[in-house]
N, C-alpha and C positions, 0 to 999 in steps of 0.2 A: 579572471578565471568567469565566465559566464554560466549560467546555471547550467546549460545544454552540453558544455564541457567538463564541468564539473561532474553530471550524468557520467557521461561517456567515460571518463577516467576512472570514474567507479566501478563502473561494470565490467570493465577491460582490467581491470585489478583482481577479479575474482578466477578463481581458478578453474578449469574445465571440469564437468560439464555446466556449473552453475555460471558460468561467464555467458554463454551460448542461451541458455533457457531465460536469464534475465535479459540480456537482447532481444528474444522473442519475446518476453512478456511486455517490457518498455514499448515494443512497437505492438503489441495488441492492445494496451491500455490505450495509446495514443489514438490506435484506432477506434475504439471502444468511445472514447472522450476527446474527439477533435477540437483544437483550439483551447483544450483545457490549459487552464495556469502550471505550468514546471515550478516544482521546488526543488533543493538539496540541502539537509540538514548533517554536518556533518558528524555526528552523533556528540559535540563535545559544547560543554558549558560556556560561560562569561570566563570563568579560570583557564579554559583551555586544558578541562581533563575529559576523558573521554567516557560518558553518561549511558549512551547506546551505543545501538549500531547504526551507520548512517542508514540514511533514509531519502529516498527519490518518492515527492511527491505529484499529485496528480489533482488539479481542478481547487477550489478555495471554499469554503466555506466560514460564517460567521459565529465563532463560539460566544453564548452570553452567560457569562459567571451570574451569581446571586447576589453579588454587590452592585451590577449593573454595567461593568468593565466588560470590556468585548475583546477579542481577539481574533484573527484571520490566520486559517488553519487549512492544509489539504483535505479533502475530500478521502483520497485514496492512495495508500502507500505502498512503498516497497523496498524492502531490506533483504541483504544476503544474511544468514545467521548460520551458526557453527554445522549443523546439518543441512541445512539449505537453503530455500525461499522462504519469506513473510509477506503476504499481501493482507495490510488493513484496510478494513472499511469503517470508517471513521464517522463517530456525529450520530450512531444510533444511541434511541434512548433504552431499546428494549436489549437487553446483553444475552437474551436467548436468542434471539431470532434466527441471527446469522446460521448458530448449530442447527438449531430446530427444523430450518428450513430447505438449507444447501447441502449442510453436514453429509448426511445418509448418500447424497447422490454425488459428490462431490469425486469421491474416490480416495486413494490414498492420501489421506488430509488430516491432520487436527485442526479443530474450528474451536475459537473460544470466544467472548465476549463481542472484538472487534476483528480477531487475526486468524489470518487462514494459513497453515505453515505445511510446506509439503518438501519434501527432497528433490523430487527431480518432477519438472512440467509434464512429462508422460504418463506421470501416476494419477493425474488429476484429469478431471472433464470439464473442459476449458469452456463450453456453453455452458457449465453452470456457474464456471468463476465469471462468468459474464453478466450474469444476472445478476449475480450477488453483487458486484462492481456497481452495475445499472441502479439495482435497488437501493444502495447505499448512497450513490449522489442524488439519486429523487428526493430521499428522504432530508437529505442536510439541505437541498435544494429548496426545499418546504420552508427550512425554521428561519 
C-alpha cells in the first residue's frame, strides 16, 4: 500500500465528524503546500508496538543532531486524537512562538510548543492555521 492509500485508509477509519474534518484539512494542507512530500507513520515502533497516534506528514526538513547525525522528517503533521485533531508544526526552536503568535486568534484550540489541538474544524480560524503552517515551513526550510 502506498502512502496516499495509507492516508486515505487512516482518514476513512475515523468516526464522523472527525473524518470529514480530517479530509478537509488534508485537502487544505495540500493546497497550502502543493507538491510537498507526503508521509504516513502508523504509530508503531520496530517491535510493532503502538507508541503514538498515527500521523500524516507534509513536506520535509533535515533534523541536525548534536552528534552530527541527521534525519529527514516532516514539517507539518496531522493526527487524530481522543478528543479531536492535532496539527503539528515541527522544527521551531522557540517553543513559545506558536502559542504566543497564533494562540489567541486561532479559536477554540490548545496550542503548545509545536501542537495545535482542537475538537472540530469549525472551532478554529482556518486563516490563522494557514499562517502558522506557512510560518513553520518557512522556518524549517531555512535550516
